[in-house]
C-alpha positions, 0 to 999 in steps of 0.5 A, a space after each residue: 328857648 325857640 328851635 332856631 336858637 337851640 343848641 346841639 345836645 353835645 354843646 356843653 361847657 364841659 365839652 367846649 372848654 378843651 376846645 377853646 383851651 386847645 385853640 388858645 393854647 395853640 395859637 399862643 404857642 405858635 405866637 411865641 414862635 412866630 415872636 422869636 422868628 420876628 427877632 430873626 428877621 421873619 415878618 410876623 404878618 405873614 405867619 398870623 395865618 398860619 398861628 389861627 390856622 394851627 389853632 383852628 385845626 388843633 380844636 376841630 380835631 379835639 371838638 371831633 373827639 368831644 362829639 364822638 365821645 358824646 355820641 358813644 355815651 349816648 348810646 351806651 345810656 340807651 343801651 342800658 335803659 333797653 336793658 332795664 326795660 326788658 328786664 322790668 318787662 320780663 318781671 312784669 309780665 311774672 307778676 301780672 300772670 301772679 295777679 291773673 292766676 289769683 283770679 280763679 281764688 274763690 276767697 276774694 280776701 285771699 285774692 286781695 291779699 295776693 294782688 296786694 303783695 304783688 302790687 308791693 313787689 312791683 311798687 318795691 322792684 321800680 323803686 330800686 330800678 329806676 328811683 328817679 323815675 318813680 314819682 313820690 307819690 307811689 314810692 312814698 319817698 322823695 325821687 331825689 336823695 335827701 
């Protein structure tokens, strides 16, 4: 999709459907009332623009709330991601400090064992914190639930 034809992220069918339903519903309701007015002798052509306006403004109100809900959800998701990143950052610093302190060991076998343990803990933490973001190659399992 080219940038000129790309839709905004909030413009999804699940957000637009209530807008369309509101527009059609308000238009239909006012049309029924206008039919009743026609039976009473009021000219239907004089109320058609009114029907459209009511439907349009009702739909605009729903669309406004849909956009606000989308923005709020996006803000909450961003805050959750920032919190996760901060938590993982703190954890990674601790594990890297453990690896760094292992560098002073004389026994190469013990050094490699501690580094491997730290790497295993890091991999497990990443897999548990964000399984969809960790490639299957690292965790040995599919990122998608099967």
